[in-house]
N, C-alpha and C positions, 0 to 999 in steps of 0.2 A: 369703114371699120373704126371702132372705138380704140383710142390709144390710152395707155395707162394714165398719162397726165390728165386727160380729159375726165377720166373716171374719178379723179381726186378733187377736181376743181371746185365742186359746189360747197364743200364743207371744210376747206382749209380755213384757217383763222381769218375772219373778216378784217381787212385793213383799209382805212380810209386815208386819202391823201392829206397830209398835215402841213404842207408848206406851199405857199403861193408863189410860183415862179413867174407870174406875170402881174406886176404892180406898176401902175403908171409912175414914171420917174418924177421925183421931186425937183422943184426948181433949185438950182445950185445957189448956195449962199456965197460962193466965191470959187476960185479956181485952185488948182494945185492940191496939196495933201494936208489933211488935218487929223491929228490923232488926239487932240484934246490935251489940256493941261500943259505942262512944260517939259514933257519927256523929249529926250533928244532923238532926232532922226539918225538911225544907225545903219540903215540899209534900204533896199528898194526891190520891189517885185516888178518885173517887166515881161513883156510878151506882146501878143497881138490879139485884137478882137477880130474874129473872122466869121463871116458868112461868105461874102467876098471880104476883102479887107474893109473894115468899117471905121471911119473917122467921125468924130463928134459924139461918141458914146461915152457915158459916164461909168467908170469902173470904181467900185468901192468894196471894202472889207466889212462884212456885216458882223461887227464885233458882238452885238447883243442878240444876233440870230433871229431878228424879227422881220426880216424881209424888206425893211425900209432903211433908206440912207439917212442916218441921224447925224446931227451936227458934229459929234465928236469922232466920227468914223473917217478913216483915211479914204481919199478919193482922188481920181485923176480923170482927164478927158483924153480919149484916144486921138491920135493925130494921123498924119499921112501913113498909108500902108497899114492902118489899124494899130499902130504902135502905142503902147501906154507905158507909163513909168510911175509906179505907185510907191511913194516914200513911206517908210515904216519905222516905228520905234522897235526896241527889243521886244516889248510886250506884244506888239502887233505881229511880229514875226513868229512868235510862239503860237499865236491864235490862228495862223494859217493852217495848223494841224487840226483845228476843231470846228471852224465855221467857214462858210463858203465866200468866194469872191463873186460879186454880182455885177452884171453890166446892164444898164438901162440904155437902150437904143431909142432915142426920141425921133419924132417926126422931124425931118430936116437933116438928119445925119446922112452921111454919104457912104454908100456901099459901092466899092469900085467895080463890082460885077453888075449890080442892078440899078445904080444911080441913086437919086434922092429917096430916102426912106419915107414912105407915105403912111405907114401904120407902126406905132410904137410897139416894141417887143423887148423881151428880156433874155439874156444868156447867163449861164452860171458855170463856174468852175468849182467842182467839189472840194471840200477840205482835203488836206493831205497832198493833193495833186499840185498845189501851188508851191514853188521852190525858188527862193531868192538867188540860188546859185545857177539856175537854168531858166530859159524862156518858159513862161507859163501862158499858153494860149487858151483863149476862151471862145468856144465854137458851138454850133448846134449839136455836135456829137458829145461834147462835154456836158452840155445842158441836158441832153437825153440821159446821160449817165446819172446826173444828179436827180432827175425826175424819177428814175428807177430806184435810186437810193432812198428817196423820201418815203416810198411805199414800205420799205423794210425797217426804217428807223422807228424807235418807240416814241410815243407822245412826249415823254419827258425830255427828249433831245431838243424839242422845239420850245420848251418852257424855260430854258436857261441859255445864257450867253456863253462866251468863250471860257470864262473862269469856271462856270458851273460844269461844263463838259470836261474841262481839263482836270478838275478835281474829282471826277467820277470815273473810276476804272471801268465800270460796267458800261457807261455811255460811250466811252472811247472805244471799248471792244466792239460794241454794236455798230459804231461808225465804221470801223475798219472792215467788219463783216459785210456791211451794206455796200461798201466800196468794191470789195471783191466780187460780190454777187452781181452788181451792176455791170462790171467789166465782163464777167462770165456771160451774162445774158445777152449783151451786145455782140459778143463773140459768137455765141450760138446762132443769133439771128442773121448776122451779116458777115460772119467770118472775119471780123475786124480784130486786129491786135490792139493792145493797150497803146502802143506807139502811134497807131493810126488814129485812135480815138482822141488822144491828147496832143497830137502833133499839128504842125502847120502843113496841111494837105496841099495848099497852094504852092508854097516854096518847094516842097518835095516833089511836086509834079504828080501827086496822087489824084488824078482826075476822077477816078472811081469814088474815092472817099469824098472829094469835093462835091460831086454831083449828088451823092447820097446825102450829104449833110444838108444841102439846100432842100432836098425833098423831105427829109426827116423832120425838119423844123416845121413844115406845114402840118404834118400829122401830129407832131408834138403839141403844137399850140391848139389845134382843133380838139385833141383828146382832153386837154386840160379844161377847156371851156365847157365841154359837155359833161365831163366828170364832175366838175364843180356844181353844175346844175342838179345832178343826181344827189350829190351830198347835201345840197341845200334843201332837197325834198326828203331828207332823212333816210336815204339809202346808205347801207354799208357797201362800199365799192372796193372789191379786191382785184379787179382787172378791168381796164378800159384803155384800149390803145389802138390807134390807127397804125397799121404796118404798111410800109411801102413794099409792094410785092412784084413790081415790074422787073422781070429778069431774075427774080430770086428762084433758085432751084426748087422744084416741087409745085410751083404755082403757075407754070406756063399755060395750063388749061384755062385759067381765069383770064390771063393776059390775052389769049386768043379771042375771048368774048368782049374784050375792050375794058377790062377792069385792072386798075393799077394799085388800088388800095384795098386793104381788108381791115375792117373793124372787128375786134374781138372784145367781148365784155362779159363780166360776171358781177352781179350785185344782188343784194337782198334787202328786204324791208319787213319789219314786224307787221303781221296782219292781225294779231291778237296777243293776249298775254301768254298764250301757250304755243302759238304757231308763227311761222314766218314764211314769206314768199321769196323764192329765188328765181333768178333770171340769168340765162346765158344766151349769147347771140353771136352770130357771125354774119356780117353784111359786107358786100362788095361795093366798091365805088369806082367810077371812072376817074381819069387823071385830074379832071377839074371838079370832081365831086358832084357834077351835074346829074349823073345817072347812078342809080343804086339798085342793088338786087339783094333781098334778104335770102341768105343761103341756109341759115340755121337759126332756130329760135326755140329755146327750151324754157318752159315755165313749170314751177312745182311749188306745192305747199307742203311744208315740213313741220314735224313736231320736234321739239328739243329732246336731248338725251334724258332730261329729268322726267319725261313722260313715259319712259320705258324702264322697267326694273333692271334690264340688262345693259343699259347705257347705249342702246342703239337708236338711230334716227330713222324715222319712217317718212316717206315722201310719195306723193302722187302728183301727176301732171301730164303734160303733153310735150311732144317734140315735133316741130314743124320743120320740114326740109324741102329743098327745092332742087329739081333736076332740070337742067337746061333743055333737055329733049322732051320732057313731059309735064312740067309744072310742079305744083305744090302737093305734098303728102303730109298726113297727120298720123301720129302714133299716140296712143294712150299708154301710160306706163305707171308701174309701182316699183318702189325701191326701198331697200333697207341697208344700212351701212353703219360702220363705226366712225368715230372722229379720226381724221387723218393725223397721225403722230409723226411729225417731221423728223424728230430726233431718233426715235426707235424704228422708224419705217414699219409701222404696224397698222394694217388697214385691211378690212374685209368689206366686200360689197356684193349684194345679190339683187338682180334687176329682172323684171318681166315687162314685156310690151306687146301690144296688139300688132297685127300686120299694118304696114303703112297704107292708108286709104287716101285716094285722091280727094282734094278739096279745091274749091274754086278760088278762095281767097284765104289769107292768113287768119282772118277773123272767124272762119268756119272751123278752125282747129280748137275744139272744146273738150275738156275732160268729162268722161262718164265712167262710172264703175264698170269693170268687166270681169267675167267669170274666168276661171283657170282654163276652161275649154277654148277661150278666145285668144289664149297666149300664142304668139307667133315667134317671139324672140326671148331668149333666156341668156343672161350674162352672169358670170361669177368672176370675181377678182379677189386675189389675195396677195398682199405685199408683206413679206416676212423675211427678216435676216438678209436684207439686200438682194432678195430673190423675188421677182414679180411673176405672177401667174394670172393669165386672163384666158377664159374659155367661153365659147359661144355655141348655142344650139338654136337651130331654126326648125320649127314645125315638129321635130322629134326632140325629146327633152331628156334631161338628166334626172337623177333620183330626187333632186331638189324640188321638182314640180309637185311632188306629193306632200310637201311640207307647207305649213301655214306661214305666210309672210310675217306674222306676229311672233313666231317661235324662232327668234334669232339664235339662241344657243344651239338649237338643232341644226340650223342652216350652217353655222360656222363649223360645227363638229363634222358635218358631212363633207364640207369642202376640204377640211383638214385631212380627211381619210383618203383623199385622192393623191395621185402622184404629182403633187404640185411643185416639188422642189427641183432645182436645176439639176441636181445629181440623181434624181429619181429617173426610172425609165419612163418612156412616153406613151404607155398604154393606158387607155381610158375606157371605162364602160360607157354605154349610151352614145357612142360615136359622135363626138362634137363636129360641128361644121368647120370650126377652126379653133386653134389655140395658140398662145404665144407665151414663151418663157423668156425672162430677161435676168441676166446676172450683172450685178454692179460690183466692181472691184476697184481697189485703190493701189496703185504702184508708185511709190514715191509721191510726187506732186500731181501725177496724172490720174484722172478718173477714167475707168474703162467700162463700157457697157456692151455686152454681147447678147445677141438674140438668137433664138431658134424657134421654129414652129412646126406645124404638121408636114411641111415640105423639107425640113432639115435646117441646118445652120443658115443664118441670114447675114448679119453684119456685126462688125466690131468697131465701135467709135471710141477713139482715144482723145480725151479732152485735156488741154493744158490749163494751168492755173489762170491764164488771162482770157480763157473762154474760147480760143481758137481750137480747132479740132482736125483730126484726120479720120476719114471714113474708109474702112476696109470691108470688103465683101467676101463671102465664102467662095473659095475656088471650086470646091465640090460640096454641095449641101450635106453630103453624108459625113463630112469630116470637119473638125474645128480648125481649119486652115484658111487664112484670109490674106488678101492683097488689095491694093488700090486698083490695080489693073482689072480685077474681077468685077469692079463696080461699073465698068464700061461695057 
């Protein structure tokens, strides 16, 4: 089943990674702390470098935000139990709010869990999260949070150092927004709180966070290497991440087949002056990445909004899917949609596809034009006023089937005429195969998402500002009453 987030994925603003979190460490010009000039040392940042506790790693404050340890930047070397003590001037302490703390872990450093480090790597503590009044730990989880932040931050953030960011209200605002979003995203994925992400999971005895951190760093580093290759080939990459799915709720089926990792990606590349090609993929990997299985691969060629007088984007392409019981299937598809507006939550999409046909190999899934009579699947999606509506027809279709894909105003007007609102009744002509309505609400600092479909009320998810959440399920699908117990 298509989820609303998947339907928006292709045409959200393309964002490329702008910060290089893995740079070979520079040779130290000396030990201790160096802030340049004659400024007086007035404080210090302390904490631990943690994968296991790591000694022999170089910690520095990246004052000019260039990802390289320069001569005038304060630095220290972690000692036993991963402890570091980074001496700072008044100016350095202000800069903790604007630029990251970076840790280069060289070959030969000692990880108390894994022994001698055999491959150099890098950890990062995001700006704002460093605090001279409290321990500031630097771990794979904080590094993953920073990696997530870099996707949201504007190019201008990486073109200036501490003073430039400090003097720009807009850049500082974007930095804080990116920090909140990264915390939220990690909470959604692994149900981790901010305290768990930025804490010492070894000292607290949080074995679950410790094990997760060691796994996440593998996927984090692999994601970056491969994403960097795509960017070098002129792709705009807005999603590319290896997710550790072993034991994660909802992924047990893949675990049963021996897969512990899932790669999800979305990227695009101009194919001409007027068109671009988009790609979305989901691939499963075994624990050691030795075995892989392509689960989903979607390709499409799209025209830009400037090619349509009504500002719609048109796309054609294929979707390859894999079923463990029966192999590969290929669908040909056409699609028209507006640009996703993140602020106003305004989006319309209409999609047609042929029936899934078995193919021997992924290479056999090739697009060919198809007639309306070959349509097997019809999807319509509307996001308006924090109310989402998604409807599907298979083999028997809605009134939209009589409209030309090129006539987007007529398509949008027809969808608008249906009972798509949360507070509308749920009667529809042309009997859909299924439909889904979602209501997004805000109560104080909590975001609330409630769903219902053709079977009645489904679930209510209450999300906290730090990304942790509580999932409630309908006690009786006929009524909007929910509890945690009903989910079991």
